[in-house]
mmCIF file of the C-alpha atoms, coordinates in Angstrom:
data_MODEL
# 
_entry.id   MODEL 
# 
loop_
_atom_site.group_PDB 
_atom_site.id 
_atom_site.type_symbol 
_atom_site.label_atom_id 
_atom_site.label_alt_id 
_atom_site.label_comp_id 
_atom_site.label_asym_id 
_atom_site.label_entity_id 
_atom_site.label_seq_id 
_atom_site.pdbx_PDB_ins_code 
_atom_site.Cartn_x 
_atom_site.Cartn_y 
_atom_site.Cartn_z 
_atom_site.occupancy 
_atom_site.B_iso_or_equiv 
_atom_site.pdbx_formal_charge 
_atom_site.auth_seq_id 
_atom_site.auth_comp_id 
_atom_site.auth_asym_id 
_atom_site.auth_atom_id 
_atom_site.pdbx_PDB_model_num 
ATOM 1  C CA . MET A 1 1  ? -27.277 -3.519  5.462   1.00 0.00 ? 1  MET A CA 1 
ATOM 2  C CA . SER A 1 2  ? -25.549 -5.664  2.926   1.00 0.00 ? 2  SER A CA 1 
ATOM 3  C CA . ILE A 1 3  ? -22.154 -6.958  2.300   1.00 0.00 ? 3  ILE A CA 1 
ATOM 4  C CA . LYS A 1 4  ? -20.797 -8.230  -0.956  1.00 0.00 ? 4  LYS A CA 1 
ATOM 5  C CA . ILE A 1 5  ? -17.484 -9.890  -1.614  1.00 0.00 ? 5  ILE A CA 1 
ATOM 6  C CA . ILE A 1 6  ? -16.017 -10.091 -4.961  1.00 0.00 ? 6  ILE A CA 1 
ATOM 7  C CA . THR A 1 7  ? -13.540 -13.278 -4.747  1.00 0.00 ? 7  THR A CA 1 
ATOM 8  C CA . THR A 1 8  ? -11.543 -16.087 -6.464  1.00 0.00 ? 8  THR A CA 1 
ATOM 9  C CA . ALA A 1 9  ? -11.393 -19.512 -5.245  1.00 0.00 ? 9  ALA A CA 1 
ATOM 10 C CA . ILE A 1 10 ? -7.647  -19.473 -4.297  1.00 0.00 ? 10 ILE A CA 1 
ATOM 11 C CA . CYS A 1 11 ? -7.279  -16.320 -2.797  1.00 0.00 ? 11 CYS A CA 1 
ATOM 12 C CA . PRO A 1 12 ? -6.218  -16.570 0.935   1.00 0.00 ? 12 PRO A CA 1 
ATOM 13 C CA . PHE A 1 13 ? -7.256  -13.013 1.744   1.00 0.00 ? 13 PHE A CA 1 
ATOM 14 C CA . CYS A 1 14 ? -10.760 -13.988 0.341   1.00 0.00 ? 14 CYS A CA 1 
ATOM 15 C CA . ILE A 1 15 ? -10.948 -16.848 2.753   1.00 0.00 ? 15 ILE A CA 1 
ATOM 16 C CA . ALA A 1 16 ? -9.670  -14.662 5.618   1.00 0.00 ? 16 ALA A CA 1 
ATOM 17 C CA . ALA A 1 17 ? -12.313 -11.879 4.958   1.00 0.00 ? 17 ALA A CA 1 
ATOM 18 C CA . LYS A 1 18 ? -15.008 -14.645 4.912   1.00 0.00 ? 18 LYS A CA 1 
ATOM 19 C CA . ARG A 1 19 ? -13.798 -16.237 8.296   1.00 0.00 ? 19 ARG A CA 1 
ATOM 20 C CA . LEU A 1 20 ? -13.640 -12.534 9.688   1.00 0.00 ? 20 LEU A CA 1 
ATOM 21 C CA . LEU A 1 21 ? -17.254 -11.998 8.620   1.00 0.00 ? 21 LEU A CA 1 
ATOM 22 C CA . SER A 1 22 ? -18.315 -15.423 9.892   1.00 0.00 ? 22 SER A CA 1 
ATOM 23 C CA . ALA A 1 23 ? -16.611 -14.975 13.365  1.00 0.00 ? 23 ALA A CA 1 
ATOM 24 C CA . ARG A 1 24 ? -18.941 -11.788 13.581  1.00 0.00 ? 24 ARG A CA 1 
ATOM 25 C CA . ASN A 1 25 ? -21.906 -13.698 12.607  1.00 0.00 ? 25 ASN A CA 1 
ATOM 26 C CA . LEU A 1 26 ? -22.401 -11.641 9.434   1.00 0.00 ? 26 LEU A CA 1 
ATOM 27 C CA . GLN A 1 27 ? -24.111 -12.572 6.313   1.00 0.00 ? 27 GLN A CA 1 
ATOM 28 C CA . TRP A 1 28 ? -22.632 -11.605 2.970   1.00 0.00 ? 28 TRP A CA 1 
ATOM 29 C CA . GLU A 1 29 ? -23.030 -12.243 -0.711  1.00 0.00 ? 29 GLU A CA 1 
ATOM 30 C CA . GLU A 1 30 ? -20.115 -13.500 -2.724  1.00 0.00 ? 30 GLU A CA 1 
ATOM 31 C CA . ILE A 1 31 ? -19.488 -13.042 -6.058  1.00 0.00 ? 31 ILE A CA 1 
ATOM 32 C CA . SER A 1 32 ? -16.744 -15.146 -7.870  1.00 0.00 ? 32 SER A CA 1 
ATOM 33 C CA . VAL A 1 33 ? -14.830 -13.641 -10.691 1.00 0.00 ? 33 VAL A CA 1 
ATOM 34 C CA . ASP A 1 34 ? -12.961 -16.730 -11.421 1.00 0.00 ? 34 ASP A CA 1 
ATOM 35 C CA . HIS A 1 35 ? -14.635 -17.187 -14.777 1.00 0.00 ? 35 HIS A CA 1 
ATOM 36 C CA . ASP A 1 36 ? -15.421 -13.742 -15.325 1.00 0.00 ? 36 ASP A CA 1 
ATOM 37 C CA . PRO A 1 37 ? -12.459 -11.386 -16.173 1.00 0.00 ? 37 PRO A CA 1 
ATOM 38 C CA . GLU A 1 38 ? -14.640 -8.806  -17.906 1.00 0.00 ? 38 GLU A CA 1 
ATOM 39 C CA . LEU A 1 39 ? -16.630 -8.438  -14.581 1.00 0.00 ? 39 LEU A CA 1 
ATOM 40 C CA . ARG A 1 40 ? -13.352 -8.046  -12.634 1.00 0.00 ? 40 ARG A CA 1 
ATOM 41 C CA . GLN A 1 41 ? -11.901 -5.507  -14.976 1.00 0.00 ? 41 GLN A CA 1 
ATOM 42 C CA . GLY A 1 42 ? -15.441 -3.554  -14.846 1.00 0.00 ? 42 GLY A CA 1 
ATOM 43 C CA . LEU A 1 43 ? -15.177 -3.609  -11.019 1.00 0.00 ? 43 LEU A CA 1 
ATOM 44 C CA . SER A 1 44 ? -11.748 -2.647  -11.113 1.00 0.00 ? 44 SER A CA 1 
ATOM 45 C CA . ARG A 1 45 ? -12.716 0.493   -13.184 1.00 0.00 ? 45 ARG A CA 1 
ATOM 46 C CA . GLU A 1 46 ? -15.608 1.373   -10.905 1.00 0.00 ? 46 GLU A CA 1 
ATOM 47 C CA . ASN A 1 47 ? -13.426 1.283   -7.751  1.00 0.00 ? 47 ASN A CA 1 
ATOM 48 C CA . GLY A 1 48 ? -10.472 3.565   -8.697  1.00 0.00 ? 48 GLY A CA 1 
ATOM 49 C CA . GLY A 1 49 ? -8.392  0.856   -10.328 1.00 0.00 ? 49 GLY A CA 1 
ATOM 50 C CA . TRP A 1 50 ? -8.479  -1.711  -7.350  1.00 0.00 ? 50 TRP A CA 1 
ATOM 51 C CA . ARG A 1 51 ? -7.421  -4.797  -9.136  1.00 0.00 ? 51 ARG A CA 1 
ATOM 52 C CA . THR A 1 52 ? -6.922  -7.358  -6.213  1.00 0.00 ? 52 THR A CA 1 
ATOM 53 C CA . VAL A 1 53 ? -9.439  -9.480  -4.609  1.00 0.00 ? 53 VAL A CA 1 
ATOM 54 C CA . PRO A 1 54 ? -11.299 -9.423  -2.323  1.00 0.00 ? 54 PRO A CA 1 
ATOM 55 C CA . MET A 1 55 ? -13.143 -6.446  -3.352  1.00 0.00 ? 55 MET A CA 1 
ATOM 56 C CA . ILE A 1 56 ? -15.377 -5.760  -0.018  1.00 0.00 ? 56 ILE A CA 1 
ATOM 57 C CA . PHE A 1 57 ? -18.616 -3.486  -0.355  1.00 0.00 ? 57 PHE A CA 1 
ATOM 58 C CA . ILE A 1 58 ? -20.742 -2.438  2.704   1.00 0.00 ? 58 ILE A CA 1 
ATOM 59 C CA . ASP A 1 59 ? -24.102 -1.071  1.482   1.00 0.00 ? 59 ASP A CA 1 
ATOM 60 C CA . GLU A 1 60 ? -22.852 -0.626  -2.062  1.00 0.00 ? 60 GLU A CA 1 
ATOM 61 C CA . GLU A 1 61 ? -19.777 1.275   -0.706  1.00 0.00 ? 61 GLU A CA 1 
ATOM 62 C CA . PHE A 1 62 ? -16.378 0.040   -1.757  1.00 0.00 ? 62 PHE A CA 1 
ATOM 63 C CA . ILE A 1 63 ? -14.352 -0.374  1.568   1.00 0.00 ? 63 ILE A CA 1 
ATOM 64 C CA . GLY A 1 64 ? -11.400 -2.026  0.094   1.00 0.00 ? 64 GLY A CA 1 
ATOM 65 C CA . GLY A 1 65 ? -9.904  -5.642  0.762   1.00 0.00 ? 65 GLY A CA 1 
ATOM 66 C CA . TYR A 1 66 ? -9.160  -7.758  3.716   1.00 0.00 ? 66 TYR A CA 1 
ATOM 67 C CA . SER A 1 67 ? -6.665  -5.445  5.340   1.00 0.00 ? 67 SER A CA 1 
ATOM 68 C CA . GLU A 1 68 ? -9.199  -2.718  5.310   1.00 0.00 ? 68 GLU A CA 1 
ATOM 69 C CA . LEU A 1 69 ? -11.814 -4.724  6.595   1.00 0.00 ? 69 LEU A CA 1 
ATOM 70 C CA . ARG A 1 70 ? -9.829  -6.093  9.314   1.00 0.00 ? 70 ARG A CA 1 
ATOM 71 C CA . GLN A 1 71 ? -8.939  -2.449  10.247  1.00 0.00 ? 71 GLN A CA 1 
ATOM 72 C CA . LEU A 1 72 ? -12.467 -1.651  10.393  1.00 0.00 ? 72 LEU A CA 1 
ATOM 73 C CA . ASP A 1 73 ? -13.045 -4.422  12.690  1.00 0.00 ? 73 ASP A CA 1 
ATOM 74 C CA . GLU A 1 74 ? -10.195 -3.836  14.891  1.00 0.00 ? 74 GLU A CA 1 
ATOM 75 C CA . SER A 1 75 ? -11.299 -0.080  15.244  1.00 0.00 ? 75 SER A CA 1 
ATOM 76 C CA . GLY A 1 76 ? -14.828 -0.874  16.108  1.00 0.00 ? 76 GLY A CA 1 
ATOM 77 C CA . GLU A 1 77 ? -16.113 0.893   12.955  1.00 0.00 ? 77 GLU A CA 1 
ATOM 78 C CA . LEU A 1 78 ? -17.273 -2.343  11.264  1.00 0.00 ? 78 LEU A CA 1 
ATOM 79 C CA . ARG A 1 79 ? -19.853 -2.750  14.251  1.00 0.00 ? 79 ARG A CA 1 
ATOM 80 C CA . GLU A 1 80 ? -20.661 0.885   14.117  1.00 0.00 ? 80 GLU A CA 1 
ATOM 81 C CA . ARG A 1 81 ? -21.401 0.774   10.316  1.00 0.00 ? 81 ARG A CA 1 
ATOM 82 C CA . LEU A 1 82 ? -23.373 -2.461  10.595  1.00 0.00 ? 82 LEU A CA 1 
ATOM 83 C CA . SER A 1 83 ? -25.446 -1.326  13.581  1.00 0.00 ? 83 SER A CA 1 
ATOM 84 C CA . ALA A 1 84 ? -26.501 1.979   11.783  1.00 0.00 ? 84 ALA A CA 1 
# 
């Protein structure tokens, strides 16, 4: 299982997503797009036009941003995905 988070340094939702994952003792790879607008645009195209950060992936599947991560956590689905 792998988690990747595409972030920028000043994004409060990026910080919240990392805090949620830390609270669950989960490891993730962080990819900053602060200085790489081309990467951000490419990721947006690959993910149906999603333009905001964070962009969160679990096992290479795009799940959305912080709100979607929080919903997965609150429903118990995050735990289920990660234990599979």
